[in-house]
DOTIZA-847846 format. One record per atom (N, C-alpha, C): residue in three letters; atom name; x, z, y. Coordinates in Angstrom, 1 decimal, always signed. Atoms other than C-alpha are relative to their C-alpha. Layout:
@code:ALA&site:CA&X:X&Z:Z&Y:Y
...
//
This chain:
@code:MET&site:N&X:+0.5&Z:-0.3&Y:+1.3
@code:MET&site:CA&X:+49.3&Z:+52.9&Y:-4.5
@code:MET&site:C&X:-1.6&Z:+0.1&Y:+0.1
@code:THR&site:N&X:+1.5&Z:+0.0&Y:+0.0
@code:THR&site:CA&X:+45.6&Z:+52.6&Y:-5.4
@code:THR&site:C&X:-0.5&Z:+1.3&Y:-0.6
@code:GLU&site:N&X:+0.7&Z:-1.2&Y:+0.5
@code:GLU&site:CA&X:+43.3&Z:+55.5&Y:-6.1
@code:GLU&site:C&X:-0.9&Z:-0.4&Y:-1.2
@code:PRO&site:N&X:+0.9&Z:+0.3&Y:+1.1
@code:PRO&site:CA&X:+41.4&Z:+55.7&Y:-9.4
@code:PRO&site:C&X:-1.5&Z:+0.1&Y:+0.5
@code:ILE&site:N&X:+1.4&Z:+0.0&Y:-0.4
@code:ILE&site:CA&X:+37.7&Z:+55.0&Y:-9.1
@code:ILE&site:C&X:-0.6&Z:+1.4&Y:-0.5
@code:SER&site:N&X:+0.5&Z:-1.3&Y:+0.3
@code:SER&site:CA&X:+35.9&Z:+58.4&Y:-8.9
@code:SER&site:C&X:-1.6&Z:+0.0&Y:+0.0
@code:TYR&site:N&X:+1.4&Z:+0.1&Y:+0.0
@code:TYR&site:CA&X:+32.3&Z:+57.1&Y:-9.0
@code:TYR&site:C&X:-0.5&Z:-0.9&Y:-1.1
@code:SER&site:N&X:+0.6&Z:+0.8&Y:+1.0
@code:SER&site:CA&X:+30.0&Z:+55.5&Y:-11.5
@code:SER&site:C&X:-0.1&Z:-1.5&Y:+0.5
@code:GLN&site:N&X:+0.2&Z:+1.4&Y:-0.3
@code:GLN&site:CA&X:+30.0&Z:+51.7&Y:-11.6
@code:GLN&site:C&X:-1.2&Z:-0.6&Y:-0.9
@code:ILE&site:N&X:+1.0&Z:+0.7&Y:+0.8
@code:ILE&site:CA&X:+27.3&Z:+49.3&Y:-12.8
@code:ILE&site:C&X:+0.6&Z:-0.4&Y:-1.3
@code:PRO&site:N&X:-0.5&Z:+0.4&Y:+1.4
@code:PRO&site:CA&X:+27.7&Z:+48.7&Y:-16.6
@code:PRO&site:C&X:+0.1&Z:-1.5&Y:-0.1
@code:VAL&site:N&X:-0.2&Z:+1.4&Y:+0.3
@code:VAL&site:CA&X:+29.0&Z:+45.4&Y:-17.7
@code:VAL&site:C&X:-1.0&Z:-0.5&Y:-1.0
@code:GLU&site:N&X:+0.9&Z:+0.5&Y:+1.0
@code:GLU&site:CA&X:+26.4&Z:+43.3&Y:-19.5
@code:GLU&site:C&X:+0.6&Z:-1.3&Y:-0.5
@code:LEU&site:N&X:-0.6&Z:+1.2&Y:+0.6
@code:LEU&site:CA&X:+27.9&Z:+40.8&Y:-21.8
@code:LEU&site:C&X:-1.1&Z:-1.0&Y:-0.5
@code:PRO&site:N&X:+1.0&Z:+0.9&Y:+0.4
@code:PRO&site:CA&X:+26.0&Z:+37.6&Y:-22.6
@code:PRO&site:C&X:-0.2&Z:+0.0&Y:-1.5
@code:LEU&site:N&X:+0.3&Z:+0.0&Y:+1.4
@code:LEU&site:CA&X:+24.3&Z:+37.5&Y:-26.0
@code:LEU&site:C&X:+0.0&Z:-1.5&Y:-0.6
@code:ASP&site:N&X:+0.0&Z:+1.3&Y:+0.6
@code:ASP&site:CA&X:+24.7&Z:+34.6&Y:-28.4
@code:ASP&site:C&X:-1.4&Z:-0.4&Y:-0.4
@code:PRO&site:N&X:+1.3&Z:+0.4&Y:+0.3
@code:PRO&site:CA&X:+21.5&Z:+32.6&Y:-28.8
@code:PRO&site:C&X:-0.3&Z:+0.0&Y:-1.5
@code:TRP&site:N&X:+0.2&Z:+0.0&Y:+1.4
@code:TRP&site:CA&X:+22.0&Z:+32.5&Y:-32.6
@code:TRP&site:C&X:-0.6&Z:+1.3&Y:-0.5
@code:LEU&site:N&X:+0.6&Z:-1.2&Y:+0.5
@code:LEU&site:CA&X:+21.0&Z:+36.1&Y:-32.8
@code:LEU&site:C&X:-1.5&Z:+0.0&Y:+0.0
@code:TYR&site:N&X:+1.5&Z:+0.1&Y:-0.1
@code:TYR&site:CA&X:+17.4&Z:+35.1&Y:-32.0
@code:TYR&site:C&X:-0.5&Z:-1.3&Y:-0.7
@code:ALA&site:N&X:+0.4&Z:+1.2&Y:+0.7
@code:ALA&site:CA&X:+17.4&Z:+31.9&Y:-34.1
@code:ALA&site:C&X:-0.7&Z:+0.3&Y:-1.3
@code:TYR&site:N&X:+0.7&Z:-0.1&Y:+1.3
@code:TYR&site:CA&X:+15.0&Z:+31.5&Y:-37.0
@code:TYR&site:C&X:-0.9&Z:-1.2&Y:-0.2
@code:ASP&site:N&X:+1.0&Z:+1.0&Y:+0.4
@code:ASP&site:CA&X:+12.8&Z:+29.1&Y:-38.9
@code:ASP&site:C&X:-1.3&Z:+0.7&Y:-0.1
@code:LYS&site:N&X:+1.3&Z:-0.6&Y:+0.1
@code:LYS&site:CA&X:+9.2&Z:+29.9&Y:-38.3
@code:LYS&site:C&X:-0.9&Z:-0.8&Y:-0.9
@code:PRO&site:N&X:+0.9&Z:+0.7&Y:+0.9
@code:PRO&site:CA&X:+6.9&Z:+29.1&Y:-41.2
@code:PRO&site:C&X:-1.3&Z:-0.4&Y:+0.7
@code:ILE&site:N&X:+1.3&Z:+0.5&Y:-0.6
@code:ILE&site:CA&X:+3.8&Z:+27.0&Y:-40.3
@code:ILE&site:C&X:-1.2&Z:+0.8&Y:-0.6
@code:ASP&site:N&X:+1.3&Z:-0.7&Y:+0.4
@code:ASP&site:CA&X:+0.4&Z:+28.7&Y:-40.4
@code:ASP&site:C&X:+0.2&Z:+1.4&Y:-0.5
@code:CYS&site:N&X:-0.2&Z:-1.4&Y:+0.4
@code:CYS&site:CA&X:+1.7&Z:+32.3&Y:-40.7
@code:CYS&site:C&X:-0.4&Z:+0.9&Y:+1.2
@code:ASP&site:N&X:+0.4&Z:-0.8&Y:-1.1
@code:ASP&site:CA&X:-0.2&Z:+34.7&Y:-38.5
@code:ASP&site:C&X:+1.0&Z:+1.1&Y:+0.3
@code:VAL&site:N&X:-1.0&Z:-1.1&Y:-0.2
@code:VAL&site:CA&X:+2.4&Z:+37.5&Y:-39.0
@code:VAL&site:C&X:+1.2&Z:-0.5&Y:+0.8
@code:CYS&site:N&X:-1.2&Z:+0.6&Y:-0.6
@code:CYS&site:CA&X:+5.3&Z:+35.2&Y:-38.0
@code:CYS&site:C&X:-0.4&Z:-0.5&Y:+1.4
@code:ALA&site:N&X:+0.4&Z:+0.5&Y:-1.4
@code:ALA&site:CA&X:+3.3&Z:+33.8&Y:-35.0
@code:ALA&site:C&X:+0.0&Z:+1.2&Y:+0.9
@code:ALA&site:N&X:+0.0&Z:-1.2&Y:-0.9
@code:ALA&site:CA&X:+2.8&Z:+37.4&Y:-33.7
@code:ALA&site:C&X:+1.4&Z:+0.4&Y:+0.3
@code:LEU&site:N&X:-1.4&Z:-0.4&Y:-0.2
@code:LEU&site:CA&X:+6.5&Z:+38.2&Y:-34.3
@code:LEU&site:C&X:+0.7&Z:-1.0&Y:+1.0
@code:ASP&site:N&X:-0.6&Z:+1.0&Y:-0.9
@code:ASP&site:CA&X:+7.5&Z:+34.9&Y:-32.5
@code:ASP&site:C&X:-0.4&Z:+0.3&Y:+1.4
@code:LYS&site:N&X:+0.5&Z:-0.4&Y:-1.4
@code:LYS&site:CA&X:+5.3&Z:+35.9&Y:-29.5
@code:LYS&site:C&X:+0.7&Z:+1.2&Y:+0.5
@code:GLN&site:N&X:-0.7&Z:-1.3&Y:-0.4
@code:GLN&site:CA&X:+6.9&Z:+39.4&Y:-29.5
@code:GLN&site:C&X:+1.4&Z:-0.3&Y:+0.3
@code:CYS&site:N&X:-1.4&Z:+0.3&Y:-0.2
@code:CYS&site:CA&X:+10.4&Z:+37.9&Y:-29.7
@code:CYS&site:C&X:+0.1&Z:-0.7&Y:+1.4
@code:GLN&site:N&X:-0.1&Z:+0.8&Y:-1.3
@code:GLN&site:CA&X:+9.8&Z:+35.4&Y:-26.8
@code:GLN&site:C&X:-0.3&Z:+1.0&Y:+1.2
@code:GLU&site:N&X:+0.4&Z:-0.9&Y:-1.1
@code:GLU&site:CA&X:+8.2&Z:+38.1&Y:-24.6
@code:GLU&site:C&X:+1.2&Z:+1.0&Y:+0.2
@code:ALA&site:N&X:-1.1&Z:-1.0&Y:-0.2
@code:ALA&site:CA&X:+11.1&Z:+40.6&Y:-25.3
@code:ALA&site:C&X:+1.2&Z:-0.7&Y:+0.6
@code:ILE&site:N&X:-1.2&Z:+0.8&Y:-0.6
@code:ILE&site:CA&X:+13.7&Z:+37.9&Y:-24.4
@code:ILE&site:C&X:-0.3&Z:-0.1&Y:+1.5
@code:ARG&site:N&X:+0.4&Z:+0.1&Y:-1.4
@code:ARG&site:CA&X:+11.8&Z:+37.4&Y:-21.1
@code:ARG&site:C&X:+0.2&Z:+1.3&Y:+0.8
@code:GLN&site:N&X:-0.1&Z:-1.3&Y:-0.6
@code:GLN&site:CA&X:+11.9&Z:+41.1&Y:-20.4
@code:GLN&site:C&X:+1.4&Z:+0.7&Y:-0.2
@code:ASN&site:N&X:-1.4&Z:-0.5&Y:+0.3
@code:ASN&site:CA&X:+15.6&Z:+41.5&Y:-21.5
@code:ASN&site:C&X:+0.0&Z:+1.2&Y:-0.9
@code:GLN&site:N&X:+0.0&Z:-1.0&Y:+1.1
@code:GLN&site:CA&X:+14.6&Z:+43.8&Y:-24.4
@code:GLN&site:C&X:+0.6&Z:-0.6&Y:-1.2
@code:HIS&site:N&X:-0.8&Z:+0.7&Y:+1.1
@code:HIS&site:CA&X:+17.3&Z:+42.5&Y:-26.7
@code:HIS&site:C&X:-0.2&Z:+0.6&Y:-1.4
@code:ARG&site:N&X:+0.1&Z:-0.6&Y:+1.3
@code:ARG&site:CA&X:+16.9&Z:+45.0&Y:-29.4
@code:ARG&site:C&X:-1.4&Z:-0.3&Y:-0.7
@code:VAL&site:N&X:+1.4&Z:+0.3&Y:+0.5
@code:VAL&site:CA&X:+13.1&Z:+44.3&Y:-29.8
@code:VAL&site:C&X:+0.0&Z:-1.5&Y:-0.4
@code:ALA&site:N&X:-0.1&Z:+1.4&Y:+0.3
@code:ALA&site:CA&X:+13.8&Z:+40.5&Y:-29.7
@code:ALA&site:C&X:+0.8&Z:-0.2&Y:-1.3
@code:TYR&site:N&X:-0.8&Z:+0.2&Y:+1.2
@code:TYR&site:CA&X:+16.5&Z:+40.7&Y:-32.4
@code:TYR&site:C&X:-0.8&Z:+0.5&Y:-1.2
@code:GLY&site:N&X:+0.8&Z:-0.5&Y:+1.1
@code:GLY&site:CA&X:+14.2&Z:+42.9&Y:-34.6
@code:GLY&site:C&X:-1.0&Z:-0.9&Y:-0.4
@code:ALA&site:N&X:+1.1&Z:+1.0&Y:+0.3
@code:ALA&site:CA&X:+11.4&Z:+40.4&Y:-34.4
@code:ALA&site:C&X:+0.6&Z:-1.2&Y:-0.7
@code:ALA&site:N&X:-0.6&Z:+1.2&Y:+0.6
@code:ALA&site:CA&X:+13.7&Z:+37.5&Y:-35.1
@code:ALA&site:C&X:+0.5&Z:+0.3&Y:-1.4
@code:GLU&site:N&X:-0.5&Z:-0.3&Y:+1.3
@code:GLU&site:CA&X:+15.3&Z:+39.3&Y:-38.0
@code:GLU&site:C&X:-1.2&Z:+0.1&Y:-1.0
@code:GLU&site:N&X:+1.2&Z:-0.1&Y:+0.9
@code:GLU&site:CA&X:+11.8&Z:+40.1&Y:-39.5
@code:GLU&site:C&X:-0.5&Z:-1.4&Y:-0.4
@code:ILE&site:N&X:+0.4&Z:+1.3&Y:+0.3
@code:ILE&site:CA&X:+10.9&Z:+36.4&Y:-39.3
@code:ILE&site:C&X:+1.0&Z:-0.7&Y:-1.0
@code:ARG&site:N&X:-1.1&Z:+0.5&Y:+0.9
@code:ARG&site:CA&X:+14.3&Z:+35.4&Y:-40.9
@code:ARG&site:C&X:-0.2&Z:+0.5&Y:-1.4
@code:ARG&site:N&X:+0.2&Z:-0.6&Y:+1.4
@code:ARG&site:CA&X:+13.6&Z:+37.8&Y:-43.8
@code:ARG&site:C&X:-1.2&Z:-0.6&Y:-0.7
@code:GLY&site:N&X:+1.1&Z:+0.7&Y:+0.6
@code:GLY&site:CA&X:+10.3&Z:+36.2&Y:-44.4
@code:GLY&site:C&X:-0.9&Z:+0.8&Y:-0.9
@code:HIS&site:N&X:+1.0&Z:-0.5&Y:+1.0
@code:HIS&site:CA&X:+7.5&Z:+36.8&Y:-46.9
@code:HIS&site:C&X:+0.0&Z:-0.9&Y:-1.2
@code:PRO&site:N&X:+0.0&Z:+0.8&Y:+1.2
@code:PRO&site:CA&X:+7.1&Z:+35.6&Y:-50.5
@code:PRO&site:C&X:-0.8&Z:-1.3&Y:+0.1
@code:GLU&site:N&X:+0.8&Z:+1.2&Y:-0.1
@code:GLU&site:CA&X:+4.4&Z:+33.1&Y:-49.5
@code:GLU&site:C&X:+0.7&Z:-1.1&Y:+0.8
@code:HIS&site:N&X:-0.7&Z:+1.0&Y:-0.8
@code:HIS&site:CA&X:+6.8&Z:+31.3&Y:-47.2
@code:HIS&site:C&X:+0.7&Z:-1.0&Y:-0.8
@code:ASP&site:N&X:-0.7&Z:+1.0&Y:+0.8
@code:ASP&site:CA&X:+8.6&Z:+29.7&Y:-50.1
@code:ASP&site:C&X:-0.8&Z:-1.2&Y:-0.3
@code:GLN&site:N&X:+0.9&Z:+1.1&Y:+0.3
@code:GLN&site:CA&X:+5.6&Z:+27.5&Y:-50.6
@code:GLN&site:C&X:-0.3&Z:-0.9&Y:+1.2
@code:GLN&site:N&X:+0.4&Z:+0.7&Y:-1.2
@code:GLN&site:CA&X:+5.3&Z:+26.3&Y:-47.0
@code:GLN&site:C&X:+1.2&Z:-0.8&Y:+0.5
@code:PRO&site:N&X:-1.1&Z:+0.7&Y:-0.7
@code:PRO&site:CA&X:+7.3&Z:+23.6&Y:-45.1
@code:PRO&site:C&X:+0.4&Z:+0.9&Y:+1.2
@code:ARG&site:N&X:-0.5&Z:-0.8&Y:-1.1
@code:ARG&site:CA&X:+9.5&Z:+25.1&Y:-42.4
@code:ARG&site:C&X:+0.3&Z:-0.9&Y:+1.2
@code:LEU&site:N&X:-0.2&Z:+0.6&Y:-1.3
@code:LEU&site:CA&X:+9.7&Z:+24.2&Y:-38.8
@code:LEU&site:C&X:+1.2&Z:+0.7&Y:+0.7
@code:GLY&site:N&X:-1.1&Z:-0.6&Y:-0.7
@code:GLY&site:CA&X:+13.0&Z:+24.8&Y:-37.0
@code:GLY&site:C&X:-0.3&Z:+0.4&Y:+1.4
@code:ILE&site:N&X:+0.3&Z:-0.6&Y:-1.4
@code:ILE&site:CA&X:+12.7&Z:+27.0&Y:-33.9
@code:ILE&site:C&X:+1.4&Z:+0.3&Y:+0.6
@code:GLU&site:N&X:-1.3&Z:-0.3&Y:-0.7
@code:GLU&site:CA&X:+15.5&Z:+27.0&Y:-31.4
@code:GLU&site:C&X:-0.4&Z:+0.9&Y:+1.2
@code:VAL&site:N&X:+0.3&Z:-0.9&Y:-1.1
@code:VAL&site:CA&X:+15.4&Z:+29.9&Y:-29.0
@code:VAL&site:C&X:+1.1&Z:-0.2&Y:+1.1
@code:ARG&site:N&X:-1.0&Z:+0.3&Y:-1.1
@code:ARG&site:CA&X:+17.0&Z:+29.1&Y:-25.6
@code:ARG&site:C&X:+0.3&Z:+1.3&Y:+0.7
@code:ALA&site:N&X:-0.4&Z:-1.2&Y:-0.7
@code:ALA&site:CA&X:+18.9&Z:+31.8&Y:-23.8
@code:ALA&site:C&X:-0.7&Z:+0.0&Y:+1.4
@code:GLY&site:N&X:+0.6&Z:-0.2&Y:-1.4
@code:GLY&site:CA&X:+17.2&Z:+33.1&Y:-20.6
@code:GLY&site:C&X:-1.4&Z:-0.6&Y:+0.1
@code:VAL&site:N&X:+1.4&Z:+0.5&Y:+0.0
@code:VAL&site:CA&X:+13.7&Z:+31.8&Y:-21.6
@code:VAL&site:C&X:-0.9&Z:+1.0&Y:+0.6
//
C-alpha cells in the first residue's frame, strides 16, 4: 500500500493558448506600440497576467483605430 504524499509538490503549470495574446495592432499608434512592447516583454518573463492585460487593451482599441488599416499580429508561444 502506498503512503499519501505529506509534503508540498511543485505546482503544475498548464500551457496557455496563444490566442489569449493575439491581437491586431493598428499602424502608427504610440499607445498600442507601447502595449505591444509590454506584452512581448511580459511573455518573455512569464508574466502571463500582464501580457494578457496588454493584449486585451490593444484588442479593445481606441476610437481613432477605426480610421486606420490594421496589421495582423501573431504572437508565438515562448517568444
